[in-house]
C-alpha positions, 0 to 999 in steps of 0.5 A: 568732496567733503574733507575727513580730518578726524576719524569717525563714520560720515553719512552722505547722501548721493543719487544714482539716477539722472536729472528728470526733464518736465515737458513745459506747458503749450497752451498759455496764450497771450493777445495784444490789442485795445480793451475797453479799460484795464492796465496797459502793457509795454511801458517801464512802469507797467505792471505785468499782465495778470494771468486770466484763467476765465473770461469773467477775470477778463472782466474784472480786469479789462471791462466787457463787451462794450464797443469801444468809442473812438472819435470816428465812431464805436467799434466792436471790442474784438479783444473782449470777444476773442477772450469769450471765444479763447475760454469757450473753445477749451483755452484756460490761460491767457494773459492780455497786454493792453495798448491804446489807441492814438489819441486815447484820453481819460476821463475826469472830474472834480468835487469842488471844496471850500475854495477855488484851489481846493478840490478832490480830483477823481482820474481814470487810471488809464485812458479809455472810453468805456461807456454806461449806458450809451451816456457820456458818463465813463465811470460813476464813482459812489461815496458814502459817508459811514458812521461807527458809534463807539465809546470814548474809550475805543475812540481815543485808541484810534490812530492819529488822524481818524475822524470823530464826531463827537461833543454837545455841538456832534462836530467832526473833528480830527483825533490827534491825541487823547486830550481832544476827546473830553470826558463828555464826548460819549458816545463818539462817532467814528467817520470813514469813507467807503467807495463803489466803482461802476462802468458799464458792467455794473460794480467793478471795485469797492473799498470800505473803512478809508480815512482822510488823514495822511497818517491813516493807514487806509488813507484814500489818496493811498488805497485808491492813489497811483501805487495802492499798497496792493497790486490788486486794487491797482488792477481792478480799481478804474479811478484814482483820487487825488486831493489838491489845494491842502484840503484838510480832513474835515474839509475832505469830509465835507465835500464828500457829503451827499445832499440833504436829500440824498444818502450818498454822494455821486460823481460822474467821469467824462471825457474818457475816449478810446482814440482816434484810431489804431494804437501806434507800432511803438511809443513815440517818446518817453512819455507816451503811450506804449504801441504793440510792439512795445507790448510785446517786447514786454511779454518776451519776459513771461516764459510760460507763454507759448502762443500769441495773437492780436485780435482785432488789430487787423479790423483797422485796415490793410497797413496796419494788419501787416505791420502787426503780422509782421510784429507778431512774427518778429516776436514769436521768432525771438531767441529763445521765446519758444512760441508760435504766432496766429495771425489774423486776415483783415475782414471782408477779403475775398481768396484773391486778396488773402492770397495777396496778403501771404505773398509778403509773409513767410515764417515757420513760426506763424500761421494764417487763419481765414476767413472772420468767424460769424457769432451771436451778438450778445450786445443786440439784446439790450441796445436795439442799435446792434446787429443780431450777428457779428463777425470776430477774427478767428485767431481768439477761436483758434488759440483756443483750439490749440489749447484744447487740442493740447489738453485733450490730446496733446501738442504733437496733434495737428489743432484741426478738424476741430469744431469752433464753439460759438460759431454760427457761420462764416464771414465768407463760405469757403468752397472746396475749389478755394480751398485747393488754392489757399491750402498750398500756400498755407493758407488755413481755411475755417469751413462750414462742413455739410452735418459736421459743423464749423470746423478748423480745415487747415493745419499750415505754418505760413513757411515755404520750407517744407520741413516746418510746413505743419502747425504741429510739427512746428509747435512740438519742436518748440515744446521739446526745445523750451523742456530740454532747455529748462530740464538742463539747466543744471548741467551748466558749469559741470565738469565737461567729461565723460560722467557729464555727458553720460547724465546729459544722454541718460536725462534726454534719452529718459524724456523722449521715450516717454514722448515716444511711449505716449504717442508723440514720436513716430516708429515701432521701436524707440530706436527709430523713434530717436536718438541722442548723441554726446560724445567725442564724436559730437564735440571737437577739442576746440569745443571742449577747449572753450567750454562748450558740450555739444548734444545732437538729438534727432526725432522723428515727428508725427505729421498729420494725415493731411490727404487721406486716400482710398484706392478703389478698384473693380474686380471679377468675383473669382478674382483672388487678391 
């Protein structure tokens, strides 16, 4: 309360209403896995993944649908396919945590200078084997020297280090001050460098107006260096440039100059590989690339994520699939993470195999989906060696269905009986009898239903606890917990008395009342739908002495009508009721 020390009129602002709670988002997803290129996630120096709102953005940062190039042979790019499926099925916000296969290598190229030690080295910013036209080239970099005609007056205003062609012999030299441009050097030509970087999807990065002197504000080794001044350059540019041997700016320009019969200098980076196999669970040492557990740990800092999955990692076999599923479950169960894990079964499994897999996992924070989904292969149009259809892990599609259901109905609605957009078929048709054995175990089936298309036909978690049997109940409580957590931070360190308790009760009651009005809670009245208690009945004197405010909240969650039963019997014509 302010002090009043002198007579006068004092006007103060005050509040007569309770604080409000805003519901958190529930449809933001995160994928962990291997991509063709892009920033990795999980290392100490790795940037947090950028938010993607379309497949075009995924392609810009992480490459296209081309197969990954493992030393054991090509492997479908399941992460790119899953991202495409996520957005096609209604997803709107996605983070991608890229991890590298074991033994992944970076592409590289060199441009020779005037001496053996003098050279321009081009490195792929991160390891990977993204291809161009199925050749050995990983990235294609095009350098062009741009000549800008100007006057000596304007040339003298350039930054020191600018390269200028002038004089009787039209020689290139460094501009380091007014005296280096003679009065007779008119016109002058300022020389800069433009760069294009191409991968298998085409042009992925370009920069112009680059200088080659260290004092230039747009020096090529700064803009295309290990740590560009703009984060966007680090995310979208897959190639970095290093100048070795103390090359002078004039020597750099000479090395980048095209051949006599060409207009640009083309350099192919080769030697990149996506590795020998599955990514490791954890990084082996401080200098090793991060594993999928490291990437998941870094994602904990991103509070808007509510769904996590690892599309495609189950393709490396049962052992890897089991380890990845356990890592996802542990991540979702982490304290205050407020998210659910969507698990894949390995490919080409029969129902008995899936039952054995389910027998090894149990969590109220995860859901398992089976079988894989068959779609049209977009690579078949340009590569005759590709099959016309390809089987993909279900998690990418299911995460999109989660997001679509949240937006169209609400997180309290079960994400089931929903069509799978893009699906042409299934890796294996699931019969009604087979689902009768899988559904009670918490294995959610995707089925092709007569005249109804391919639909998600299950909404259970893998928990053995009947209280958390359904996905929508689990996700709705995560939504409530996260919303109340973030919406009541104002109460911390407030005086722990009746006024605070009443304010907390009103704040939470108002929030739950809106949830009931929107159809998220069961009950014909608000009293039946929820209760909020925060008073002497929920706190002991010991709680108060130790600074604890205890609020008890109960809600009547709506469970899905999983079994719709109609009882039909015969009656006589004159029977009543």
